[in-house]
RODO-2510 file (C-alpha; in nm, 4 decimals, decimal comma):
residues 370
     n   res          X          Y          Z
     1     m     0,6310     0,0254     0,7604
     2     t     0,4845     0,2557     0,5002
     3     a     0,6274     0,1906     0,1573
     4     c     0,6843     0,4872    -0,0679
     5     y     0,8444     0,3456    -0,3817
     6     l     0,6324     0,2966    -0,6901
     7     r     0,8623     0,0727    -0,8856
     8     c     0,8581    -0,2419    -0,6730
     9     n     0,6387    -0,2345    -0,3669
    10     n     0,3090    -0,2522    -0,5516
    11     p     0,3823    -0,3733    -0,9054
    12     l     0,0194    -0,4585    -0,9741
    13     s    -0,1333    -0,1185    -0,9068
    14     a     0,1697     0,0722    -1,0287
    15     n     0,1728    -0,1049    -1,3627
    16     r    -0,1990    -0,0594    -1,4098
    17     l    -0,1329     0,3153    -1,3904
    18     n     0,0743     0,2832    -1,7060
    19     r    -0,1797     0,1196    -1,9319
    20     g    -0,0304     0,2684    -2,2455
    21     l     0,1880    -0,0428    -2,2710
    22     s     0,0549    -0,3737    -2,3996
    23     m    -0,0658    -0,6415    -2,1596
    24     q     0,1946    -0,9156    -2,1350
    25     y     0,1616    -1,1267    -1,8242
    26     f    -0,0479    -1,2192    -1,5239
    27     v    -0,0198    -1,1806    -1,1492
    28     v    -0,1837    -1,4643    -0,9581
    29     m    -0,2296    -1,3799    -0,5882
    30     i    -0,2398    -1,6878    -0,3681
    31     d    -0,3437    -1,6867    -0,0030
    32     y    -0,1349    -1,9034     0,2296
    33     g    -0,3276    -1,8367     0,5480
    34     r    -0,1047    -1,7404     0,8388
    35     r     0,1976    -1,7139     0,6095
    36     g     0,0320    -1,4298     0,4203
    37     r     0,0016    -1,3866     0,0472
    38     e     0,2387    -1,4288    -0,2446
    39     a     0,2236    -1,3083    -0,6014
    40     i     0,3268    -1,5393    -0,8833
    41     v     0,4307    -1,3548    -1,1974
    42     d     0,4551    -1,5667    -1,5106
    43     p     0,5299    -1,4085    -1,8508
    44     e     0,4361    -1,7211    -2,0443
    45     i     0,0978    -1,7953    -1,8945
    46     t    -0,2258    -1,7163    -2,0786
    47     r    -0,5751    -1,6630    -1,9429
    48     r    -0,6735    -2,0140    -2,0538
    49     e    -0,3707    -2,1631    -1,8780
    50     v    -0,4568    -1,9806    -1,5560
    51     i    -0,8064    -2,1301    -1,5615
    52     s    -0,6618    -2,4744    -1,6387
    53     r    -0,4175    -2,4567    -1,3480
    54     i    -0,6934    -2,3565    -1,1089
    55     a    -0,9104    -2,6457    -1,2316
    56     s    -0,6246    -2,8948    -1,1915
    57     g    -0,5494    -2,7782    -0,8380
    58     e    -0,2041    -2,6392    -0,9208
    59     y    -0,3206    -2,2948    -0,8124
    60     k    -0,5135    -2,3120    -0,4845
    61     n    -0,6651    -2,0499    -0,2542
    62     i    -0,6628    -1,7878    -0,5300
    63     s    -0,7407    -1,4397    -0,4005
    64     f    -0,7391    -1,2648    -0,7367
    65     i    -0,5848    -1,2675    -1,0819
    66     h    -0,4880    -0,9627    -1,2853
    67     e    -0,3322    -0,8981    -1,6228
    68     i    -0,0539    -0,6433    -1,5949
    69     d     0,1692    -0,4745    -1,8470
    70     d     0,5436    -0,4684    -1,8862
    71     g     0,6264    -0,1216    -1,7590
    72     a     0,6122     0,0645    -1,4284
    73     v     0,5225     0,4121    -1,3163
    74     g     0,8373     0,6072    -1,2486
    75     d     0,9358     0,6915    -0,8941
    76     i     0,8079     1,0468    -0,8491
    77     t     0,7951     1,0411    -0,4699
    78     a     1,1570     1,1509    -0,4225
    79     e     1,0940     1,4561    -0,6398
    80     i     0,7960     1,5635    -0,4285
    81     l     0,9844     1,4994    -0,1042
    82     a     1,2671     1,7226    -0,2224
    83     e     1,0202     1,9990    -0,3059
    84     a     0,8657     1,9573     0,0389
    85     a     1,2169     1,9907     0,1883
    86     v     1,2085     1,6507     0,3627
    87     p     1,4187     1,4189     0,1419
    88     e     1,5359     1,2384     0,4570
    89     l     1,1866     1,0913     0,4961
    90     l     1,2516     0,8454     0,2153
    91     r     1,5061     0,5821     0,3220
    92     r     1,6310     0,3608     0,0420
    93     t     1,7604     0,0707     0,2463
    94     g     1,5712    -0,2071     0,0719
    95     w     1,4077    -0,4782     0,2808
    96     l     1,4507    -0,8421     0,3846
    97     k     1,2143    -1,1396     0,3609
    98     l     1,3291    -1,4041     0,6085
    99     f     1,2433    -1,7720     0,5698
   100     r     1,2764    -2,0355     0,8395
   101     s     1,2289    -2,3475     0,6259
   102     e     1,3992    -2,4692     0,3116
   103     a     1,0608    -2,5235     0,1467
   104     t     0,9339    -2,1689     0,1919
   105     l     1,2722    -2,0262     0,0905
   106     a     1,2719    -2,2351    -0,2268
   107     g     0,9263    -2,1074    -0,3186
   108     a     1,0325    -1,7472    -0,2631
   109     v     1,3461    -1,7946    -0,4721
   110     r     1,1402    -1,9391    -0,7586
   111     d     0,9060    -1,6406    -0,7484
   112     f     1,2003    -1,4009    -0,7376
   113     e     1,3656    -1,5661    -1,0357
   114     r     1,0419    -1,5300    -1,2328
   115     a     1,0297    -1,1603    -1,1522
   116     r     1,3995    -1,0866    -1,2111
   117     p     1,3712    -1,0528    -1,5938
   118     y     1,1236    -0,7687    -1,5412
   119     g     1,3588    -0,5455    -1,3473
   120     v     1,3064    -0,6733    -0,9920
   121     d     1,6519    -0,6626    -0,8375
   122     g     1,7412    -0,8765    -0,5399
   123     e     1,9814    -1,1140    -0,3710
   124     v     1,9326    -1,4516    -0,2039
   125     l     2,1087    -1,4563     0,1331
   126     d     2,2315    -1,7440     0,3473
   127     s     2,2457    -1,7255     0,7266
   128     k     2,5910    -1,5615     0,7263
   129     a     2,4785    -1,2927     0,4821
   130     i     2,1681    -1,2287     0,6929
   131     a     2,3872    -1,1801     1,0002
   132     a     2,6113    -0,9417     0,8070
   133     r     2,3155    -0,7213     0,7151
   134     e     2,1284    -0,7588     1,0445
   135     p     2,3708    -0,8608     1,3227
   136     n     2,1074    -0,8161     1,5944
   137     l     1,8665    -1,0787     1,4606
   138     t     1,8453    -1,4114     1,6420
   139     g     1,7031    -1,7340     1,5023
   140     e     1,7541    -2,0294     1,2737
   141     f     1,6971    -1,9158     0,9157
   142     a     1,7084    -2,1168     0,5960
   143     g     1,7798    -1,7918     0,4122
   144     a     1,6335    -1,4645     0,2961
   145     v     1,5623    -1,2609    -0,0141
   146     y     1,6928    -0,9038    -0,0048
   147     f     1,5276    -0,6441    -0,2284
   148     p     1,7559    -0,3368    -0,2498
   149     a     1,5386    -0,0983    -0,4522
   150     p     1,2335    -0,0207    -0,2319
   151     g     1,2390     0,2663     0,0114
   152     f     1,0255     0,3365     0,3165
   153     v     0,9028     0,6382     0,5111
   154     p     1,0151     0,6316     0,8775
   155     d     0,7659     0,8987     0,9885
   156     p     0,4412     0,9121     0,7863
   157     g     0,2964     1,1802     1,0158
   158     a     0,5885     1,4138     0,9497
   159     l     0,5538     1,3467     0,5779
   160     a     0,1846     1,4378     0,5818
   161     k     0,2650     1,7625     0,7628
   162     a     0,5393     1,8438     0,5117
   163     y     0,2985     1,7828     0,2223
   164     a     0,0427     2,0102     0,3904
   165     a     0,3020     2,2853     0,4324
   166     l     0,4028     2,2527     0,0668
   167     f     0,0368     2,2774    -0,0347
   168     k     0,0017     2,6027     0,1610
   169     r     0,3233     2,7445     0,0156
   170     k     0,1785     2,6868    -0,3292
   171     g    -0,1315     2,8883    -0,2422
   172     g    -0,3596     2,6178    -0,1080
   173     r    -0,5710     2,6622     0,2019
   174     f    -0,7420     2,4326     0,4493
   175     v    -1,1047     2,4811     0,5499
   176     v    -1,2695     2,2773     0,8258
   177     g    -1,6033     2,1294     0,7273
   178     d    -1,8225     1,8204     0,7441
   179     a    -1,7843     1,6204     0,4237
   180     r    -2,1172     1,4477     0,4911
   181     t    -2,2940     1,7789     0,4198
   182     l    -2,1732     1,7826     0,0590
   183     e    -2,4468     1,9016    -0,1769
   184     q    -2,4791     2,0404    -0,5260
   185     a    -2,6633     2,3639    -0,5958
   186     g    -2,6491     2,6150    -0,8788
   187     g    -2,3752     2,4312    -1,0623
   188     r    -2,1441     2,4330    -0,7588
   189     w    -2,0627     2,1976    -0,4747
   190     r    -2,0822     2,3076    -0,1145
   191     v    -1,9685     2,1682     0,2217
   192     g    -2,0893     2,3210     0,5470
   193     g    -1,8602     2,3984     0,8376
   194     p    -1,8104     2,6078     1,1511
   195     e    -1,6464     2,8854     0,9506
   196     g    -1,9122     2,8955     0,6827
   197     g    -1,7859     2,6004     0,4813
   198     a    -1,6644     2,6211     0,1242
   199     s    -1,7963     2,5938    -0,2302
   200     a    -1,6337     2,5127    -0,5634
   201     r    -1,7135     2,4084    -0,9187
   202     a    -1,5495     2,0696    -0,8614
   203     v    -1,4941     1,8480    -0,5582
   204     v    -1,2872     1,5341    -0,5024
   205     v    -1,3997     1,2593    -0,2654
   206     a    -1,0707     1,1277    -0,1276
   207     l    -1,1694     1,0102     0,2191
   208     g    -1,0183     0,6632     0,2113
   209     p    -1,2267     0,4173     0,4171
   210     w    -1,4799     0,6911     0,4961
   211     s    -1,5517     0,7746     0,1304
   212     d    -1,8800     0,5829     0,1402
   213     l    -2,0190     0,8394     0,3858
   214     v    -2,0247     1,0799     0,0913
   215     f    -2,0823     0,8714    -0,2212
   216     r    -2,3630     0,6496    -0,0857
   217     p    -2,6013     0,9392    -0,0035
   218     l    -2,5427     1,0592    -0,3603
   219     g    -2,6725     0,7281    -0,4977
   220     y    -2,3525     0,5369    -0,5768
   221     s    -2,3277     0,1672    -0,4816
   222     i    -1,9522     0,1247    -0,5098
   223     p    -1,8581    -0,1938    -0,3160
   224     l    -1,5958    -0,0373    -0,0900
   225     g    -1,4647    -0,2812     0,1682
   226     i    -1,2240    -0,2575     0,4591
   227     k    -0,9113    -0,4455     0,5627
   228     r    -0,7919    -0,3394     0,9054
   229     g    -0,4358    -0,3545     1,0302
   230     y    -0,2412    -0,2896     1,3493
   231     h     0,1045    -0,1811     1,4538
   232     l     0,2919    -0,1119     1,7761
   233     h     0,6186     0,0758     1,8307
   234     l     0,8726    -0,0599     2,0770
   235     a     1,2072     0,0749     2,1908
   236     p     1,5151    -0,1305     2,0986
   237     r     1,7088    -0,2724     2,3913
   238     g     2,0567    -0,1366     2,4550
   239     n     2,2372    -0,0339     2,1374
   240     a     2,0517    -0,2760     1,9095
   241     v     1,9921    -0,1415     1,5589
   242     l     1,7610    -0,2686     1,2857
   243     n     1,8992    -0,1681     0,9470
   244     h     1,6122    -0,2695     0,7187
   245     p     1,2432    -0,3516     0,7354
   246     v     1,2387    -0,7283     0,8004
   247     l     0,9506    -0,9629     0,7213
   248     d     0,9460    -1,2878     0,9182
   249     s     0,7582    -1,4592     0,6360
   250     d     0,6851    -1,7947     0,7979
   251     l     0,5573    -1,6413     1,1217
   252     g     0,3589    -1,3579     0,9639
   253     y     0,4821    -1,0270     1,1070
   254     l     0,7166    -0,7444     1,0103
   255     l     0,9620    -0,5212     1,1986
   256     a     1,0624    -0,1803     1,0622
   257     p     1,3026     0,0850     1,1968
   258     m     1,0871     0,3967     1,2372
   259     n     1,1700     0,7318     1,3945
   260     r     0,9385     0,6477     1,6847
   261     g     1,0966     0,3087     1,7499
   262     i     1,0821    -0,0410     1,6036
   263     r     0,7410    -0,0880     1,4454
   264     l     0,5793    -0,4303     1,4773
   265     t     0,3197    -0,4825     1,2050
   266     t     0,0920    -0,7850     1,1649
   267     g    -0,1497    -0,9185     0,9047
   268     v    -0,4893    -0,8149     0,7760
   269     e    -0,8005    -0,8233     0,9931
   270     f    -1,1383    -0,8507     0,8251
   271     a    -1,3827    -0,6494     1,0336
   272     r    -1,6192    -0,3574     0,9981
   273     r    -1,4515    -0,0194     0,9800
   274     d    -1,5949     0,1118     1,3051
   275     a    -1,5929    -0,2116     1,5064
   276     p    -1,3952    -0,2045     1,8334
   277     s    -1,0226    -0,2656     1,8083
   278     t    -0,9133    -0,6301     1,8504
   279     p    -0,5308    -0,6382     1,8330
   280     i    -0,5086    -1,0144     1,8827
   281     q    -0,2432    -1,0564     1,6132
   282     i    -0,0143    -0,8065     1,7855
   283     g    -0,0371    -1,0071     2,1063
   284     q     0,0451    -1,3282     1,9210
   285     a     0,3369    -1,1735     1,7321
   286     l     0,5011    -0,9969     2,0269
   287     p     0,6838    -1,2990     2,1769
   288     r     0,8012    -1,4042     1,8304
   289     a     0,9279    -1,0532     1,7591
   290     h     1,1087    -1,0393     2,0957
   291     a     1,2805    -1,3669     2,0058
   292     l     1,3916    -1,2278     1,6692
   293     f     1,5203    -0,8854     1,7772
   294     p     1,6098    -0,7305     2,1175
   295     l     1,2976    -0,5241     2,1783
   296     g     1,2329    -0,3230     2,4899
   297     e     0,9154    -0,1695     2,6248
   298     p     0,6320    -0,0416     2,4022
   299     v     0,6513     0,3264     2,3113
   300     d     0,2782     0,3429     2,2371
   301     a     0,0090     0,3198     2,5040
   302     k    -0,1819     0,0770     2,2827
   303     p    -0,1543    -0,0641     1,9294
   304     w    -0,2527     0,1667     1,6461
   305     m    -0,5323     0,0462     1,4198
   306     g    -0,6017     0,1604     1,0649
   307     a    -0,8705     0,0778     0,8102
   308     r    -0,7577     0,0211     0,4498
   309     p    -1,0144     0,0975     0,1754
   310     c    -1,0342    -0,1890    -0,0751
   311     l    -1,2419    -0,2820    -0,3770
   312     p    -1,3145    -0,6326    -0,5087
   313     d    -1,0690    -0,6004    -0,7992
   314     m    -0,8009    -0,4432    -0,5757
   315     v    -0,7873    -0,1385    -0,8056
   316     p    -0,8764     0,2146    -0,6850
   317     v    -1,1604     0,4310    -0,8122
   318     i    -1,0135     0,7370    -0,9842
   319     g    -1,2079     0,9723    -1,2081
   320     q    -1,5324     1,1591    -1,2587
   321     a    -1,8546     1,0427    -1,0982
   322     p    -2,0855     0,9083    -1,3700
   323     r    -2,3981     1,1061    -1,2815
   324     h    -2,2754     1,4295    -1,1188
   325     p    -2,0776     1,6901    -1,3143
   326     g    -1,7934     1,8315    -1,1080
   327     l    -1,7799     1,5348    -0,8673
   328     w    -1,4591     1,3310    -0,8764
   329     f    -1,3521     1,0148    -0,6925
   330     d    -1,0094     0,9095    -0,5684
   331     f    -1,0181     0,6255    -0,3130
   332     g    -0,9710     0,2514    -0,2678
   333     h    -0,5904     0,2293    -0,2729
   334     q    -0,5825    -0,0692    -0,0313
   335     h    -0,2566    -0,0575     0,1689
   336     h    -0,0822     0,1648    -0,0850
   337     g    -0,2347     0,5100    -0,0533
   338     l     0,0925     0,6768     0,0397
   339     t     0,2790     0,4875    -0,2301
   340     l     0,0331     0,5601    -0,5096
   341     g    -0,0843     0,9032    -0,3909
   342     p     0,1570     1,1068    -0,6049
   343     a     0,0757     0,9088    -0,9194
   344     t    -0,3020     0,9123    -0,8744
   345     g    -0,2949     1,2772    -0,7740
   346     r    -0,1210     1,3614    -1,0981
   347     l    -0,3594     1,1460    -1,3005
   348     l    -0,6638     1,3070    -1,1430
   349     a    -0,5266     1,6605    -1,1863
   350     e    -0,4634     1,5988    -1,5556
   351     m    -0,8161     1,4650    -1,6023
   352     m    -0,9757     1,7566    -1,4166
   353     t    -0,7835     2,0236    -1,6075
   354     g    -0,8357     1,8715    -1,9506
   355     e    -0,4767     1,7654    -2,0052
   356     t    -0,3859     1,4389    -2,1709
   357     p    -0,3530     1,1863    -1,8839
   358     f    -0,0147     1,0176    -1,8546
   359     a    -0,1979     0,6854    -1,8136
   360     d    -0,5249     0,5450    -1,9416
   361     p    -0,7805     0,6172    -1,6646
   362     t    -1,0402     0,3699    -1,7968
   363     p    -0,9537     0,0800    -1,5590
   364     y    -1,0176     0,3034    -1,2568
   365     a    -1,3572     0,4414    -1,3570
   366     a    -1,6412     0,4124    -1,1041
   367     a    -1,8677     0,3028    -1,3886
   368     r    -1,7124    -0,0452    -1,3773
   369     f    -1,9333    -0,1143    -1,0763
   370     g    -2,2513    -0,0153    -1,2554
***
């Protein structure tokens, strides 16, 4: 599943793009191993209390802690999709988090109740309500939390092509070149290519996990890391229909209804970007997914693998390069590049053209890494 809704799916990054509001509460990200990761949002907690709770052992396996503010970036994706003439590529079905034990359900309900005062809508479902929403699921469930607001994109490839067509309609053009040849000369930037390349006064490095191939030769030591992930599409058996993206929280995988079939997605893999594919998690999740939903044969010849560009503070780099006029950065969006692309694209455009940015760009500056 590729989320495409700024208001809920990534509250941490989305809120940090609206820094004009005062800081009010913390997100504490806790790693539960195979179960995945959960965010605890507490409006009353202070920095000192966070440190105290870590010291006492109340918070364990902390992945990171961030202050966030009390607003959210508006959902601008639907507007862009309409302009690109593909509004059907944003499905607002919401999604389900299933829980198989009373203990894990209780923890999820507590977290949801903490988030509810800040505009996170949802509903706690019992087994009958789960069956009403997803009659083709099989299993013993303690319950679920349904989040109605988020949307998802059922065909990211088609969306990318629609964005490219919109770009061309607005006068943009595509030139094939080798980004690794980027060099500055005579106040301009140039990239070589088979058709002569291209040159411009300003250039944006937005190469996701491959961005280091450009910024490192230019002398920047930005600590860009990689989290890899896998998915596999399978045909549904018979007339089975999946109505929402469904996360089997206790078993650590997700099913989503995509145009290509039912997408099985698993957890993060920590490996080098260019290391050989090792889809072990897909193999482990397949029998569990077959038990949950009537899946048929794989549609894909092999699992897809992607590399997600991440930084230690889980915040992207957006803005001008510190030592090179006309060089701009826009990378490190973790798993949320499609979600946050419209917002960061707008922010970067406003910075490059001298407009007043809609959000404070300071937290995203490359200079924070020295």
